[in-house]
All heavy atoms as an XYZ file, in Angstrom:
601
protein
N       2.251    -10.645    -18.570
C       1.008    -10.419    -17.871
C       0.311     -9.222    -18.481
O       0.904     -8.231    -18.803
C       1.324    -10.124    -16.370
C       0.105     -9.817    -15.607
S       0.280     -9.744    -13.805
C       1.954     -9.292    -13.504
N      -1.003     -9.351    -18.611
C      -1.850     -8.308    -19.182
C      -2.018     -7.207    -18.146
O      -2.187     -7.446    -16.981
C      -3.220     -8.978    -19.499
C      -4.184     -8.029    -20.141
O      -4.044     -6.823    -20.073
N      -5.174     -8.571    -20.749
N      -1.955     -5.927    -18.594
C      -2.106     -4.781    -17.703
C      -3.466     -4.762    -16.998
O      -3.571     -4.235    -15.927
C      -1.909     -3.476    -18.457
C      -0.520     -3.208    -18.819
O       0.390     -3.811    -18.214
O      -0.247     -2.404    -19.743
N      -4.470     -5.366    -17.597
C      -5.816     -5.403    -17.001
C      -6.005     -6.559    -16.062
O      -7.049     -6.687    -15.464
C      -6.849     -5.430    -18.101
C      -6.874     -4.170    -18.927
O      -6.606     -3.112    -18.383
N      -7.153     -4.273    -20.212
N      -5.024     -7.450    -15.944
C      -5.112     -8.613    -15.095
C      -5.003     -8.199    -13.622
O      -4.108     -7.443    -13.253
C      -4.001     -9.615    -15.464
C      -4.108    -10.891    -14.758
C      -3.038    -11.873    -15.185
O      -2.296    -11.603    -16.163
O      -2.911    -12.912    -14.529
N      -5.935     -8.706    -12.821
C      -5.887     -8.422    -11.394
C      -5.007     -9.455    -10.694
O      -5.136    -10.644    -10.894
C      -7.273     -8.443    -10.782
C      -8.110     -7.241    -11.185
S      -9.591     -7.171    -10.137
C     -10.743     -7.973    -11.237
N      -4.095     -8.953     -9.868
C      -3.188     -9.824     -9.138
C      -3.387     -9.526     -7.670
O      -3.327     -8.335     -7.252
C      -1.703     -9.585     -9.512
C      -0.799    -10.426     -8.658
C      -1.485     -9.905    -10.994
N      -3.661    -10.542     -6.895
C      -3.805    -10.406     -5.437
C      -2.493    -10.685     -4.746
O      -1.771    -11.523     -5.140
C      -4.885    -11.305     -4.914
C      -6.273    -10.877     -5.207
C      -7.045    -11.532     -6.162
C      -6.873     -9.819     -4.509
C      -8.352    -11.166     -6.396
C      -8.170     -9.433     -4.780
C      -8.929    -10.090     -5.748
N      -2.270     -9.956     -3.662
C      -1.094    -10.181     -2.789
C      -1.570    -10.569     -1.445
O      -2.525     -9.970     -0.889
C      -0.244     -8.888     -2.720
C       0.268     -8.290     -4.006
C       1.009     -6.980     -3.729
C       1.167     -9.271     -4.727
N      -0.879    -11.492     -0.810
C      -1.210    -11.802      0.605
C      -0.447    -10.864      1.475
O       0.337    -10.025      1.045
C      -0.902    -13.298      0.878
C       0.550    -13.672      0.846
O       1.422    -12.794      0.968
O       0.842    -14.854      0.659
N      -0.676    -10.961      2.808
C      -0.082    -10.026      3.727
C       1.426    -10.037      3.677
O       2.065     -8.969      3.654
C      -0.565    -10.345      5.135
C      -0.019     -9.293      6.159
C      -0.383     -9.614      7.592
N       0.306    -10.854      7.950
C      -0.103    -11.719      8.881
N      -1.222    -11.479      9.494
N       0.588    -12.809      9.117
N       2.039    -11.202      3.627
C       3.522    -11.254      3.579
C       4.050    -10.605      2.309
O       5.098     -9.931      2.360
C       3.965    -12.723      3.677
C       3.769    -13.257      5.089
O       3.703    -12.523      6.057
N       3.653    -14.567      5.189
N       3.384    -10.755      1.209
C       3.816    -10.102     -0.016
C       3.676     -8.603      0.062
O       4.561     -7.858     -0.396
C       3.011    -10.644     -1.222
C       3.318    -12.075     -1.564
C       2.352    -12.664     -2.572
O       1.142    -12.516     -2.441
N       2.912    -13.252     -3.617
N       2.605     -8.127      0.708
C       2.387     -6.703      0.916
C       3.491     -6.143      1.806
O       4.098     -5.076      1.519
C       0.991     -6.400      1.491
C       0.882     -4.973      1.969
C      -0.088     -6.705      0.484
N       3.780     -6.857      2.891
C       4.836     -6.415      3.806
C       6.191     -6.328      3.130
O       6.952     -5.389      3.290
C       4.889     -7.312      5.030
C       3.652     -7.324      5.932
C       3.802     -8.337      7.044
C       3.374     -5.935      6.475
N       6.480     -7.345      2.282
C       7.758     -7.359      1.603
C       7.819     -6.225      0.577
O       8.840     -5.549      0.432
C       7.927     -8.690      0.906
C       9.247     -8.811      0.167
C       9.414    -10.227     -0.480
O       8.948    -11.220      0.058
O      10.091    -10.265     -1.495
N       6.753     -6.006     -0.157
C       6.723     -4.986     -1.218
C       6.832     -3.572     -0.637
O       7.487     -2.736     -1.206
C       5.448     -5.168     -2.043
C       5.422     -4.327     -3.288
C       4.325     -4.872     -4.222
C       4.361     -4.245     -5.579
N       5.581     -4.577     -6.348
N       6.180     -3.337      0.500
C       6.117     -2.006      1.060
C       7.229     -1.771      2.083
O       7.498     -0.569      2.435
C       4.792     -1.749      1.750
O       4.595     -2.684      2.830
C       3.634     -1.825      0.800
N       7.858     -2.786      2.560
C       8.939     -2.671      3.621
C       8.424     -2.031      4.900
O       9.138     -1.317      5.586
C      10.111     -1.880      3.070
O      10.701     -2.522      2.000
N       7.149     -2.310      5.219
C       6.611     -1.843      6.499
C       6.388     -3.090      7.395
O       6.294     -4.184      6.916
C       5.321     -0.991      6.367
C       4.216     -1.793      5.696
C       5.623      0.273      5.617
C       2.882     -1.025      5.610
N       6.315     -2.828      8.686
C       6.073     -3.941      9.629
C       4.589     -4.321      9.667
O       3.727     -3.535      9.253
C       6.488     -3.535     11.056
O       5.633     -2.577     11.535
N       4.346     -5.537     10.161
C       2.987     -6.000     10.241
C       2.144     -5.106     11.172
O       1.006     -4.754     10.856
C       2.955     -7.430     10.750
C       1.551     -8.049     10.846
C       1.578     -9.529     11.146
C       2.039     -9.841     12.513
N       1.873    -11.284     12.888
N       2.739     -4.688     12.284
C       1.961     -3.846     13.226
C       1.680     -2.471     12.601
O       0.568     -1.943     12.789
C       2.744     -3.697     14.559
O       3.999     -3.109     14.345
N       2.621     -1.911     11.867
C       2.373     -0.617     11.243
C       1.360     -0.737     10.133
O       0.548      0.164      9.917
C       3.690     -0.007     10.704
C       3.521      1.425     10.295
C       3.012      2.412     11.133
C       3.880      1.823      9.005
C       2.888      3.703     10.795
C       3.775      3.154      8.616
C       3.232      4.077      9.503
O       3.098      5.378      9.114
N       1.362     -1.863      9.424
C       0.361     -2.095      8.387
C      -1.047     -1.952      8.989
O      -1.910     -1.248      8.471
C       0.528     -3.481      7.777
C      -0.601     -3.959      6.834
C      -0.618     -3.144      5.553
C      -0.438     -5.421      6.550
N      -1.237     -2.597     10.153
C      -2.564     -2.571     10.776
C      -2.902     -1.207     11.382
O      -4.088     -0.829     11.426
C      -2.714     -3.687     11.782
C      -2.845     -5.011     11.012
C      -1.821     -5.979     11.019
C      -3.987     -5.285     10.258
C      -1.963     -7.154     10.322
C      -4.112     -6.484      9.560
C      -3.093     -7.394      9.591
O      -3.191     -8.544      8.827
N      -1.893     -0.433     11.799
C      -2.141      0.941     12.224
C      -2.639      1.749     11.036
O      -3.614      2.503     11.170
C      -0.844      1.564     12.805
C      -0.992      3.084     12.972
C      -0.482      0.933     14.124
N      -1.981      1.615      9.897
C      -2.414      2.355      8.712
C      -3.814      1.965      8.274
O      -4.621      2.824      7.894
C      -1.417      2.126      7.568
C      -0.016      2.728      7.728
C       0.913      2.276      6.601
C      -0.096      4.228      7.799
N      -4.119      0.667      8.306
C      -5.447      0.187      7.960
C      -6.501      0.787      8.910
O      -7.517      1.278      8.471
C      -5.485     -1.345      7.981
C      -4.671     -1.917      6.824
C      -6.944     -1.839      7.909
C      -4.455     -3.409      6.882
N      -6.184      0.758     10.193
C      -7.133      1.251     11.183
C      -7.407      2.737     10.993
O      -8.521      3.234     11.199
C      -6.548      1.035     12.607
C      -7.476      1.432     13.724
C      -6.839      1.114     15.085
O      -6.594     -0.051     15.349
O      -6.626      2.037     15.841
N      -6.407      3.519     10.555
C      -6.521      4.963     10.336
C      -7.089      5.272      8.946
O      -7.248      6.395      8.620
C      -5.201      5.632     10.513
C      -4.645      5.559     11.917
C      -3.294      6.220     12.038
N      -2.827      6.126     13.402
C      -1.611      6.471     13.764
N      -0.721      6.998     12.880
N      -1.250      6.370     15.028
N      -7.358      4.250      8.156
C      -7.864      4.476      6.795
C      -6.824      5.024      5.863
O      -7.176      5.698      4.890
N      -5.577      4.743      6.131
C      -4.467      5.310      5.328
C      -3.789      4.285      4.474
O      -2.682      4.494      3.976
C      -3.408      5.942      6.304
C      -4.015      7.047      7.125
S      -2.886      7.642      8.407
C      -1.500      8.227      7.439
N      -4.446      3.121      4.238
C      -3.878      2.067      3.476
C      -4.990      1.470      2.636
O      -6.144      1.464      3.038
C      -3.235      0.977      4.387
C      -2.259      0.099      3.664
C      -0.948      0.517      3.390
C      -2.636     -1.176      3.263
C      -0.077     -0.319      2.725
C      -1.744     -2.023      2.616
C      -0.457     -1.559      2.332
N      -4.678      0.927      1.451
C      -5.743      0.356      0.573
C      -6.536     -0.711      1.281
O      -6.031     -1.455      2.155
C      -4.941     -0.236     -0.572
C      -3.652      0.528     -0.639
C      -3.356      0.894      0.781
N      -7.831     -0.784      0.888
C      -8.725     -1.806      1.448
C      -8.256     -3.209      1.075
O      -7.746     -3.414     -0.016
C     -10.113     -1.572      0.948
O     -10.584     -0.341      1.373
N      -8.504     -4.097      1.981
C      -8.215     -5.499      1.703
C      -9.509     -6.177      1.254
O     -10.592     -5.670      1.496
C      -7.668     -6.172      2.965
C      -8.573     -6.036      4.157
C      -7.836     -6.171      5.431
O      -6.654     -5.896      5.551
N      -8.508     -6.659      6.484
N      -9.371     -7.246      0.564
C     -10.507     -8.037      0.058
C     -10.559     -9.388      0.713
O      -9.540    -10.071      0.849
C     -10.373     -8.234     -1.437
C     -10.427     -6.929     -2.208
C      -9.259     -6.205     -2.448
C     -11.610     -6.390     -2.656
C      -9.308     -4.994     -3.120
C     -11.680     -5.195     -3.329
C     -10.502     -4.490     -3.576
O     -10.550     -3.285     -4.230
N     -11.741     -9.750      1.199
C     -11.949    -11.110      1.723
C     -12.294    -11.997      0.551
O     -13.236    -11.730     -0.191
C     -13.098    -11.106      2.746
C     -12.719    -10.395      3.995
O     -11.571    -10.492      4.471
N     -13.635     -9.609      4.533
N     -11.481    -12.993      0.346
C     -11.735    -13.915     -0.755
C     -11.910    -15.331     -0.203
O     -11.690    -15.565      0.981
C     -10.614    -13.872     -1.814
C      -9.270    -14.237     -1.215
C     -10.528    -12.491     -2.434
C      -8.153    -14.359     -2.233
N     -12.276    -16.250     -1.031
C     -12.496    -17.644     -0.624
C     -13.487    -17.744      0.498
O     -13.258    -18.410      1.507
C     -11.188    -18.321     -0.255
S      -9.979    -18.362     -1.589
N     -14.637    -17.050      0.347
C     -15.652    -17.093      1.366
C     -15.265    -16.401      2.657
O     -15.776    -16.735      3.720
N     -14.379    -15.449      2.556
C     -13.973    -14.707      3.759
C     -12.862    -15.338      4.578
O     -12.470    -14.847      5.596
N     -12.318    -16.455      4.042
C     -11.288    -17.174      4.791
C      -9.897    -16.620      4.525
O      -8.957    -16.951      5.261
C     -11.349    -18.652      4.457
C     -12.644    -19.290      4.974
C     -12.834    -20.714      4.584
N     -11.579    -21.497      4.584
C     -11.432    -22.625      3.974
N     -12.436    -23.159      3.299
N     -10.283    -23.285      4.051
N      -9.730    -15.848      3.498
C      -8.453    -15.288      3.139
C      -8.574    -13.778      2.894
O      -9.598    -13.308      2.394
C      -7.879    -15.920      1.868
O      -7.610    -17.291      2.077
N      -7.548    -13.021      3.219
C      -7.502    -11.612      3.028
C      -6.408    -11.328      2.009
O      -5.290    -11.852      2.137
C      -7.247    -10.850      4.329
C      -7.087     -9.381      4.074
C      -8.349    -11.102      5.304
N      -6.729    -10.530      1.012
C      -5.726    -10.179     -0.012
C      -5.891     -8.716     -0.413
O      -6.945     -8.115     -0.183
C      -5.918    -11.037     -1.283
C      -5.759    -12.521     -1.093
C      -4.310    -12.904     -0.845
N      -4.073    -14.336     -0.834
C      -4.126    -15.074      0.272
N      -4.452    -14.548      1.418
N      -3.894    -16.348      0.211
N      -4.838     -8.153     -1.002
C      -4.859     -6.817     -1.511
C      -4.594     -6.880     -3.043
O      -3.824     -7.741     -3.438
C      -3.789     -5.976     -0.873
C      -4.014     -5.573      0.536
C      -4.539     -4.401      0.983
C      -3.748     -6.322      1.728
N      -4.624     -4.409      2.342
C      -4.165     -5.579      2.821
C      -3.243     -7.600      1.933
C      -4.009     -6.045      4.147
C      -3.112     -8.110      3.247
C      -3.504     -7.275      4.317
N      -5.170     -5.935     -3.710
C      -4.852     -5.831     -5.181
C      -3.477     -5.234     -5.328
O      -3.163     -4.164     -4.704
C      -5.879     -4.980     -5.879
C      -7.146     -5.657     -6.292
C      -8.116     -4.625     -6.919
C      -6.880     -6.798     -7.282
N      -2.657     -5.852     -6.119
C      -1.285     -5.384     -6.385
C      -1.327     -3.936     -6.906
O      -0.519     -3.088     -6.513
C      -0.611     -6.293     -7.382
C       0.835     -5.888     -7.692
C       1.477     -6.839     -8.692
C       2.862     -6.416     -9.041
N       3.463     -7.250    -10.072
N      -2.269     -3.629     -7.758
C      -2.397     -2.282     -8.368
C      -2.675     -1.248     -7.257
O      -2.174     -0.146     -7.299
C      -3.428     -2.229     -9.454
O      -4.680     -2.636     -8.993
N      -3.516     -1.615     -6.277
C      -3.810     -0.675     -5.151
C      -2.570     -0.413     -4.328
O      -2.309      0.734     -3.925
C      -4.899     -1.254     -4.271
C      -6.278     -1.308     -4.884
O      -6.477     -0.697     -5.977
O      -7.167     -1.963     -4.305
N      -1.806     -1.461     -4.073
C      -0.579     -1.306     -3.270
C       0.442     -0.446     -4.049
O       1.051      0.476     -3.447
C       0.040     -2.672     -2.933
C      -0.967     -3.528     -2.114
C       1.350     -2.529     -2.179
C      -1.511     -2.871     -0.865
N       0.600     -0.671     -5.318
C       1.559      0.086     -6.098
C       1.127      1.569     -6.188
O       1.967      2.476     -6.146
C       1.732     -0.540     -7.491
C       2.507     -1.837     -7.408
C       2.581     -2.595     -8.730
O       1.775     -2.321     -9.624
O       3.424     -3.479     -8.801
N      -0.173      1.838     -6.306
C      -0.681      3.196     -6.326
C      -0.403      3.904     -4.984
O       0.025      5.045     -4.946
C      -2.196      3.193     -6.630
N      -0.611      3.148     -3.884
C      -0.335      3.719     -2.531
C       1.130      4.062     -2.418
O       1.467      5.095     -1.896
C      -0.777      2.709     -1.498
C      -0.492      3.161     -0.092
C      -1.268      3.971      0.676
C       0.658      2.850      0.704
N      -0.672      4.202      1.907
C       0.514      3.509      1.937
C       1.781      2.071      0.494
C       1.459      3.392      2.972
C       2.691      1.952      1.494
C       2.543      2.631      2.702
N       1.982      3.155     -2.890
C       3.437      3.393     -2.826
C       3.788      4.674     -3.616
O       4.609      5.467     -3.170
C       4.200      2.183     -3.316
C       4.088      1.004     -2.392
S       4.770     -0.522     -3.060
C       6.485     -0.141     -3.170
N       3.202      4.810     -4.799
C       3.430      6.027     -5.622
C       3.023      7.292     -4.875
O       3.724      8.346     -4.929
N       1.916      7.219     -4.137
C       1.427      8.363     -3.390
C       2.399      8.729     -2.262
O       2.625      9.871     -1.949
C       0.042      8.090     -2.800
C      -1.052      7.986     -3.847
C      -2.340      7.391     -3.275
O      -2.407      6.967     -2.098
N      -3.383      7.355     -4.091
N       2.975      7.692     -1.632
C       3.939      7.902     -0.571
C       5.190      8.615     -1.117
O       5.715      9.531     -0.463
C       4.316      6.601      0.110
C       3.171      5.839      0.717
C       2.320      6.682      1.597
O       2.768      7.246      2.614
N       1.038      6.826      1.254
N       5.643      8.211     -2.273
C       6.795      8.844     -2.903
C       6.509     10.284     -3.247
O       7.337     11.189     -2.927
C       7.253      8.049     -4.160
C       8.312      8.805     -4.932
C       7.780      6.667     -3.755
N       5.335     10.539     -3.812
C       4.949     11.921     -4.149
C       4.865     12.793     -2.930
O       5.319     13.950     -2.929
C       3.613     11.935     -4.918
C       3.699     11.469     -6.366
C       4.737     12.308     -7.140
O       5.775     11.800     -7.488
N       4.458     13.545     -7.348
N       4.294     12.287     -1.848
C       4.183     13.051     -0.604
C       5.552     13.379     -0.048
O       5.801     14.504      0.385
C       3.331     12.276      0.421
N       6.485     12.412     -0.118
C       7.845     12.643      0.327
C       8.523     13.718     -0.504
O       9.177     14.651      0.028
C       8.643     11.310      0.284
C      10.087     11.530      0.683
C      10.435     11.645      1.995
C      11.075     11.556     -0.307
C      11.753     11.846      2.349
C      12.410     11.709      0.057
C      12.762     11.888      1.354
N       8.369     13.619     -1.819
C       8.992     14.607     -2.704
C       8.440     16.027     -2.399
O       9.197     17.004     -2.411
C       8.755     14.257     -4.169
C       9.593     13.073     -4.605
C       9.343     12.743     -6.096
C      10.178     11.590     -6.569
N       9.933     11.275     -7.998
N       7.162     16.113     -2.161
C       6.540     17.433     -1.890
C       7.062     17.979     -0.543
O       7.351     19.162     -0.433
C       5.036     17.331     -1.843
C       4.439     17.135     -3.228
C       2.952     16.879     -3.161
O       2.355     16.648     -2.117
N       2.320     16.866     -4.319
N       7.254     17.116      0.417
C       7.805     17.511      1.716
C       9.246     18.022      1.583
O       9.577     19.066      2.135
C       7.739     16.349      2.726
O       6.386     15.942      2.875
C       8.298     16.744      4.058
N      10.017     17.312      0.812
C      11.419     17.698      0.575
C      11.467     19.028     -0.155
O      12.194     19.927      0.177
C      12.185     16.624     -0.161
C      13.559     17.099     -0.661
C      12.351     15.364      0.707
N      10.634     19.150     -1.195
C      10.603     20.392     -1.949
C      10.211     21.581     -1.077
O      10.799     22.647     -1.191
C       9.658     20.261     -3.154
N       9.231     21.387     -0.241
C       8.763     22.478      0.687
C       9.891     22.826      1.645
O      10.106     23.995      1.951
C       7.522     22.052      1.421
N      10.590     21.818      2.147
C      11.682     22.013      3.121
C      12.823     22.809      2.447
O      13.376     23.710      3.035
C      12.164     20.675      3.584
O      13.309     20.857      4.472
N      13.143     22.424      1.212
C      14.250     23.107      0.486
C      13.844     24.557      0.189
O      14.666     25.487      0.286
C      14.562     22.353     -0.824
C      15.495     23.183     -1.732
C      15.180     21.027     -0.531
N      12.598     24.807     -0.129
C      12.135     26.141     -0.411
C      12.201     27.064      0.800
O      12.349     28.266      0.642
C      10.663     26.085     -0.953
N      12.090     26.470      1.990
C      12.182     27.298      3.213
C      13.602     27.673      3.622
O      13.785     28.534      4.421
C      11.462     26.534      4.350
C       9.972     26.343      4.228
C       9.474     25.447      5.370
C       9.253     27.672      4.203
N      14.567     26.976      3.062
C      15.939     27.224      3.428
C      16.631     28.238      2.567
O      16.219     28.693      1.554
C      16.806     25.970      3.438
O      16.760     25.367      2.107
C      16.309     25.022      4.460
């Protein structure tokens, strides 16, 4: 696959990839804390870009590492 190729994920794929629940996904979306979804096929389907989801996951890992580092520094 080409690095510039856009790949869309449906909701079930996003849930599987991120290991979060459907209800929590919508909480994050409502709070503006999750990548935007795209309406495709005339608005009949909702998809996310795989690259957006992977970037979000990377941000979550970085935030966790910073939290752990700050916690260790305080002890």
